[in-house]
C-alpha positions in Angstrom: -0.3 -0.1 0.3 1.0 3.6 -1.0 2.2 6.2 2.3 1.0 9.7 2.3 3.3 12.0 1.7 4.4 14.5 3.7 2.3 16.8 1.9 -0.4 15.1 2.5 -0.3 14.1 6.4 -0.4 18.1 6.4 -3.0 18.3 4.6 -5.4 15.4 5.5 -4.5 17.0 9.5 -5.5 20.3 8.0 -8.8 19.0 6.4 -9.7 17.2 9.9 -8.8 19.8 12.3 -10.9 22.1 10.5 -13.9 19.9 9.5 -13.8 18.5 13.5 -13.1 21.5 15.6 -15.8 21.2 17.6 -16.3 17.0 17.7 -16.9 15.8 20.9 -17.0 12.0 22.2 -20.9 10.2 21.4 -21.2 8.6 24.4 -23.4 10.1 27.3 -21.9 11.3 30.5 -22.1 14.0 33.0 -19.0 14.0 34.7 -15.7 11.4 34.5 -16.7 8.9 36.5 -19.2 8.8 34.3 -16.4 9.2 31.3 -14.7 6.2 32.5 -18.0 3.8 33.2 -19.0 4.7 29.5 -15.9 4.4 27.9 -14.9 0.6 29.2 -18.4 -0.5 27.4 -17.7 0.6 24.8 -15.5 -2.2 24.6 -16.3 -4.0 21.2 -19.5 -3.1 21.8 -21.3 0.4 20.0 -21.8 3.4 21.8 -25.2 4.1 20.9 -26.0 0.2 22.7 -23.9 1.7 25.3 -25.7 5.3 26.1 -29.4 2.8 25.7 -26.9 0.5 28.7 -25.8 3.8 31.4 -28.7 6.0 32.0 -29.9 3.1 34.4 -26.8 2.0 35.1 -25.8 6.2 36.6 -29.2 6.5 38.3 -28.7 2.7 40.3 -25.6 3.8 41.5 -24.0 8.0 41.1 -21.7 8.0 42.4 -17.8 5.2 43.2 -19.2 4.8 46.5 -22.6 3.6 45.2 -21.0 1.2 42.9 -17.6 0.3 45.2 -21.1 -1.8 47.4 -22.8 -3.3 44.5 -23.9 -6.4 44.1 -22.1 -8.7 40.9 -25.1 -9.7 39.6 -27.3 -6.4 39.6 -25.1 -4.4 37.6 -24.1 -8.1 35.6 -28.4 -7.6 34.9 -27.9 -3.7 34.2 -25.3 -4.1 32.1 -26.4 -7.9 30.1 -27.3 -6.4 26.3 -23.6 -5.2 26.5 -20.9 -7.5 25.0 -18.3 -8.9 27.9 -20.9 -8.0 30.7 -19.3 -10.4 33.0 -15.8 -9.8 32.7 -17.0 -5.0 32.2 -19.6 -6.1 35.9 -16.7 -7.2 37.9 -14.0 -4.6 36.7 -16.7 -1.7 36.3 -16.8 -2.5 40.8 -13.3 -3.8 41.4 -12.8 0.3 39.2 -14.6 1.8 41.9 -13.6 0.3 45.0 -9.9 1.3 44.0 -11.3 5.2 42.9 -13.1 5.0 46.8 -10.3 3.6 48.6 -6.8 5.1 46.8 -8.2 7.9 45.1 -10.6 9.9 48.1 -13.5 8.3 45.7 -12.1 11.2 42.2 -11.0 9.5 39.1 -8.0 10.2 38.7 -6.9 12.2 35.8 -3.9 10.8 35.1 -3.4 8.5 32.5 -0.2 6.3 34.4 -3.0 6.4 37.4 -6.2 5.8 35.3 -4.2 2.1 34.1 -4.5 1.4 37.6 -7.6 0.9 37.5 -10.0 -2.7 36.8 -10.9 -2.4 32.6 -8.6 0.7 32.0 -5.9 0.2 29.2 -3.7 2.7 27.5 -6.8 3.4 24.8 -9.3 3.7 27.8 -7.2 5.6 29.4 -6.5 8.3 25.9 -10.4 8.3 25.1 -11.1 9.8 29.1 -8.0 12.2 28.6 -9.0 13.5 25.1 -12.4 13.8 25.7 -12.3 15.4 29.3 -9.3 17.5 29.0 -8.9 17.8 25.0 -5.1 16.2 26.3 -2.9 16.0 23.0 -3.7 11.9 22.6 -4.2 9.8 20.5 -6.3 6.9 20.7 -6.8 3.8 18.1 -10.2 2.1 18.0 -11.2 0.3 14.8 -12.5 3.7 13.1 -9.6 5.3 13.4 -6.8 1.6 12.5 -9.4 1.4 9.3 -8.9 4.9 8.3 -5.5 5.4 9.1 -4.9 3.0 6.5 -6.5 3.6 4.3 -5.3 7.1 4.2 -2.1 5.6 4.0 -1.1 6.9 7.1 -0.2 3.8 9.1 0.5 -0.2 7.7 1.5 -1.0 11.3 -0.4 -3.8 12.1 -1.3 -3.1 15.3 -3.7 -0.9 17.4 -0.7 0.8 19.5 2.2 0.8 16.4 -0.9 2.4 15.0 -1.1 4.9 18.1 2.3 5.4 17.8 2.7 6.2 14.3 0.0 8.6 14.5 1.4 10.7 17.4 5.1 10.8 15.4 3.0 12.0 12.1 0.6 14.6 13.6 2.0 15.8 16.8 -0.6 18.1 17.7 -4.6 18.5 17.1 -4.4 15.2 18.7 -7.7 15.7 20.0 -9.2 17.0 17.4 -7.7 14.4 14.8 -9.4 11.0 17.0 -12.3 12.7 17.6 -12.7 12.9 13.4 -11.1 9.8 12.7 -13.5 8.0 14.8 -16.7 10.4 13.6 -15.2 10.2 9.6 -15.2 6.2 9.9 -18.1 5.6 11.4 -20.2 7.9 9.5 -18.6 8.3 6.2 -15.3 5.6 5.5 -17.2 3.2 6.9 -16.0 -0.8 7.0 -18.4 -1.6 4.3 -19.6 0.2 1.9 -17.9 3.1 2.7 -19.7 6.9 1.4 -16.8 7.3 -1.2 -18.6 9.2 -3.9 -20.9 10.5 -2.0 -19.9 12.3 1.3 -15.8 11.6 1.6 -14.0 14.9 1.8 -10.6 13.2 1.4 -11.2 11.1 -1.2 -8.1 12.3 -3.0 -5.7 11.2 -0.2 -7.1 7.7 -0.4 -4.7 4.8 -1.3 -7.2 1.6 -0.5 -10.6 1.0 0.5 -9.8 -2.9 1.8 -11.3 -2.8 5.2 -8.2 -3.2 7.9 -8.6 -4.6 11.0 -6.0 -4.8 13.9 -4.4 -8.2 15.1 
């Protein structure tokens, strides 16, 4: 696959930053605690599905303290329509307990601290910090991976390696680029039947229509 040139990378960056300057996550939340939960639930699950689940979950457990003492079966019941709900329920309670025990009930807005929470890996931590603090970070989900490969921005096999490549090539405005690449991949540069001829605004930079997936 042909790689994007330095000039093309700058053009792509400029277009995405301008078009998605005010883009935010489509997950529903009202504070950092709810955002961590929503992002953790969204792993291998659609944002739409998560948004159907979280209102009742947040109402039942409005604080880390409430979730830390929750009954595991009740949590499972509330999130059972989400993929891997058994493991996610276990992690949510463990996450809340650590937040209460170690961080006095306040979600730590630091990557090194966030990844110590159950169910929170690097990608989840980055998404939380990008959304909540506007941090200059990149996170690579299936949409970002596919788009970055189709545009010749990366030829890496894994999401982590792709993230590192995008950070090196873009350097700045990473939070806007992340949000933009997610939305572009979700609604325009879709895995199946991408809207190349009707809605794509970076068609001139496209290198492939293959449905790239991280290994």
